C-alpha positions as CSV (number, residue, x, y, z in Angstrom):
1,M,15.7,-15.5,21.0
2,E,18.5,-12.6,21.4
3,H,19.6,-10.3,18.5
4,P,23.0,-8.2,17.9
5,G,22.5,-4.7,19.1
6,L,18.8,-4.2,19.4
7,E,17.4,-3.1,22.3
8,V,15.1,-5.9,24.1
9,L,11.0,-4.1,24.9
10,D,8.5,-5.1,26.9
11,I,5.4,-5.3,24.9
12,V,4.1,-7.4,23.1
13,G,4.8,-7.8,19.5
14,T,2.5,-9.7,16.6
15,G,2.4,-10.6,13.2
16,G,0.2,-11.8,11.1
17,D,-0.1,-10.3,6.8
18,G,-1.5,-13.6,5.1
19,I,-0.7,-15.8,7.4
20,A,-3.2,-19.3,7.1
21,T,-1.2,-22.1,7.0
22,P,0.6,-23.6,10.9
23,Q,3.8,-23.2,8.8
24,Q,3.4,-19.8,8.5
25,A,2.2,-19.3,11.7
26,A,5.1,-20.6,13.5
27,A,7.4,-18.8,10.8
28,M,5.7,-16.1,12.8
29,A,5.5,-17.0,16.3
30,K,9.5,-17.8,16.7
31,V,10.2,-13.8,15.4
32,S,7.6,-12.5,17.6
33,D,5.3,-12.9,20.6
34,G,2.2,-14.3,17.8
35,A,-0.1,-15.0,14.7
36,I,-2.4,-13.2,14.1
37,V,-4.2,-15.7,11.5
38,G,-7.8,-13.2,11.0
39,S,-8.6,-13.7,7.5
40,A,-8.5,-17.3,7.9
41,I,-11.0,-17.8,10.8
42,I,-13.0,-15.1,8.4
43,K,-12.7,-17.4,5.7
44,L,-14.1,-20.4,7.9
45,F,-16.7,-18.9,9.7
46,A,-17.5,-17.8,5.8
47,Q,-17.7,-20.9,3.9
48,Y,-19.2,-22.9,7.0
49,G,-21.7,-19.7,8.8
50,P,-22.9,-20.5,12.1
51,A,-21.7,-24.2,11.8
52,A,-18.4,-23.0,12.3
53,V,-17.7,-23.0,15.2
54,P,-15.6,-26.5,15.9
55,H,-13.7,-26.4,11.7
56,I,-12.4,-23.1,14.2
57,E,-11.4,-24.7,17.1
58,A,-9.8,-27.4,15.4
59,F,-8.0,-24.2,13.3
60,V,-6.5,-23.2,15.8
61,R,-5.9,-26.0,18.3
62,G,-3.7,-27.6,14.6
63,H,-1.9,-24.3,14.6
64,K,-1.1,-24.0,18.7
65,R,0.0,-28.0,18.5
66,Y,2.6,-27.2,15.4
67,I,3.8,-24.5,17.1
68,I,4.3,-26.5,20.1
69,M,6.1,-28.6,18.8
70,R,8.3,-26.5,16.5
71,S,9.1,-24.1,19.9
Protein backbone atom coordinates (compact mmCIF):
# COMPACT_ATOMS: atom_id res chain seq x y z
CA MET A 1 0.00 0.00 0.00
CA GLU A 2 1.39 3.40 -0.92
CA HIS A 3 1.12 6.37 1.38
CA PRO A 4 2.02 9.64 -0.36
CA GLY A 5 4.45 11.72 1.67
CA LEU A 6 5.52 8.85 3.92
CA GLU A 7 8.92 7.24 3.77
CA VAL A 8 9.08 3.48 3.26
CA LEU A 9 11.48 1.81 5.67
CA ASP A 10 12.92 -1.69 5.69
CA ILE A 11 11.62 -2.49 9.16
CA VAL A 12 8.84 -4.73 10.34
CA GLY A 13 5.83 -3.07 11.88
CA THR A 14 3.07 -4.92 13.69
CA GLY A 15 0.15 -4.00 15.89
CA GLY A 16 -1.99 -5.83 18.33
CA ASP A 17 -3.82 -3.86 20.98
CA GLY A 18 -7.03 -5.80 21.60
CA ILE A 19 -7.03 -7.81 18.39
CA ALA A 20 -9.10 -10.97 18.84
CA THR A 21 -11.27 -11.48 15.75
CA PRO A 22 -10.21 -12.41 12.22
CA GLN A 23 -11.73 -9.15 11.00
CA GLN A 24 -9.62 -7.09 13.41
CA ALA A 25 -6.48 -9.02 12.44
CA ALA A 26 -7.16 -8.50 8.74
CA ALA A 27 -7.68 -4.76 9.24
CA MET A 28 -4.36 -4.50 11.10
CA ALA A 29 -2.58 -6.61 8.50
CA LYS A 30 -3.68 -4.17 5.78
CA VAL A 31 -1.75 -1.31 7.42
CA SER A 32 1.16 -3.22 8.95
CA ASP A 33 3.34 -6.28 8.49
CA GLY A 34 1.31 -8.36 10.90
CA ALA A 35 -1.19 -8.56 13.72
CA ILE A 36 -0.43 -9.67 17.26
CA VAL A 37 -3.16 -11.69 18.97
CA GLY A 38 -1.26 -12.64 22.13
CA SER A 39 -3.94 -11.80 24.70
CA ALA A 40 -6.54 -13.82 22.81
CA ILE A 41 -4.20 -16.83 22.84
CA ILE A 42 -3.58 -16.39 26.58
CA LYS A 43 -7.35 -16.38 27.13
CA LEU A 44 -7.65 -19.68 25.22
CA PHE A 45 -4.90 -21.19 27.35
CA ALA A 46 -6.61 -19.96 30.51
CA GLN A 47 -9.88 -21.50 29.35
CA TYR A 48 -8.53 -24.89 28.19
CA GLY A 49 -5.28 -25.29 30.15
CA PRO A 50 -2.95 -28.02 28.82
CA ALA A 51 -5.64 -29.06 26.31
CA ALA A 52 -5.48 -25.63 24.64
CA VAL A 53 -3.08 -26.51 21.82
CA PRO A 54 -5.71 -27.64 19.25
CA HIS A 55 -7.91 -24.65 20.12
CA ILE A 56 -4.99 -22.23 19.70
CA GLU A 57 -4.02 -23.91 16.44
CA ALA A 58 -7.56 -23.57 15.09
CA PHE A 59 -7.68 -19.93 16.24
CA VAL A 60 -4.42 -19.03 14.49
CA ARG A 61 -5.22 -20.98 11.32
CA GLY A 62 -8.64 -19.34 11.11
CA HIS A 63 -7.15 -15.86 11.44
CA LYS A 64 -4.46 -16.64 8.87
CA ARG A 65 -7.03 -18.00 6.40
CA TYR A 66 -9.23 -14.91 6.82
CA ILE A 67 -6.29 -12.51 6.36
CA ILE A 68 -5.15 -14.32 3.20
CA MET A 69 -8.70 -14.23 1.79
CA ARG A 70 -8.88 -10.47 2.41
CA SER A 71 -5.43 -9.66 0.97
